[in-house]
N, C-alpha and C positions, 0 to 999 in steps of 0.2 A: 502492497501500499504505499502511499505521497500524499504529502501535503499537500492539495487540494479545497478549495472553495464548496462547500456543500456537507464535511465530514466536522461531529461534533462526538459533544462528552458531557455528557451528566454526573453529578457527583453529589452526590445525599449527606450534606449534618445535621446535626441531633444540636439544637442551644443551648448550650452547657452559661454553668455561670465567668467558667472560663474568655465566651465572646459577650458578654453585657457590656453594655456601651456603659455600665459604673464601675462592671472591673476592668475595661484598656482606658475607660479617663478618658470617651471621646463623650461625656455626657455622663446625667447622673442620672436617667431610667433604666430599669433591668428590663434589656428590651436590646436584642440581638442590633449587636453594634455596627455600624456602618462602616469599620475599616478592618472586620472580620467579613464584611458578605464581600468589601473588594476583593480583598485574601480568599477568600476563598474562591470565584469569578479567574483572578490567575493563576491560583492549585489549577481550576477545570482544561483552561487554555492551556497552561502547563503540560499537562498529563496527557495535552489529546493526542501531541501533536512530538513530543520524547522521544514514545518511543521508532520512529519515524524519523528519523536523526538520524546523518553520517557515527561514526561512530566518533569519536569526542570532543565530539557536538551534542550542547543544548540554549536554552533559548533567557534571551530574561525585558521584565516586561521595558517597557519604553515607554510608552503613555498608558489614559484605561482616563476616560471618561464615563461618568456614573451620576446617576440619580434611586437613593432608597427611598421611596415612593410609601408602604404602608411598615410598620411597623412588628415582628413576631415576635410572642412572650418565651420564655423559659422552659420548657420544653419541648418544643414545637418540632417539628423538624424543615430541614427548607431545602429546597432542591436551587439544582448550578446547572446554568448550560449556556455552556460554549461551542461555537457551530465559526470553524474558518471561514473568511467571507471576502478576503483575496491572496495570493503571496505576490510579491513582485517580484519584477520578471528575473528580477540579477537573483531570486532562493530566500534571500538575507531577513525581507521583514514579514511577518505573516501579524492577517488581522483579523480581529475576531470580535460577534455579537455574541453579546452575554445577554440575557435573563435567573433571573433567582425570585424563584412563587414558595411562600411557604406551604404550608395544609387547606390553605381555604383560599389566596390571591399570590398573585403576580404581584413580589416586591421593589422589583430593580432589574432595572434592565441600566446600558450602557454599551460600548466596544473601546478594543484596546488594541493595544499591538504591543510585539515584542521579536524582535530583533536577536538572529541564528549568531550565535557566537561561537569561537574554537573553546574549549573550559578550560583548559591552560593554561592558554595567552592570557585568556579576561582577566586569569584570579592572578598571578602573572604582574596586570599589568596594577590593579588593582593594589596589590599589596608593599606593591612599587613606595606608593606612598606616606606609607609610616618608614621610607630610608628615608636619611637624611640628610 
């Protein structure tokens, strides 16, 4: 299989205390936190393409735009769907459509882009920031 428009993946999470806005400090209410919804969206997108990449390659998030339109309480299940909408002509940028649902309704949606990078080179370049 190759990375192409239309492939998709769905992941499911249960809203635990660790995923609440009050726990991650993105708010004071006990609802599924927006940063945790975004993390789940990135997880679904990265997982969707990870096994389709060349040996030694990975993807990194470079852009995300989402709306979080409904609150989800502790204990409820959340489903996140990521679908590839475009792959750049050089294969280095992958675009995704994102949707999130709880057991009652759609709770969020958006778009995301990931860049394909050489894992080792990327890590080395990042660690070079620590050198004086």
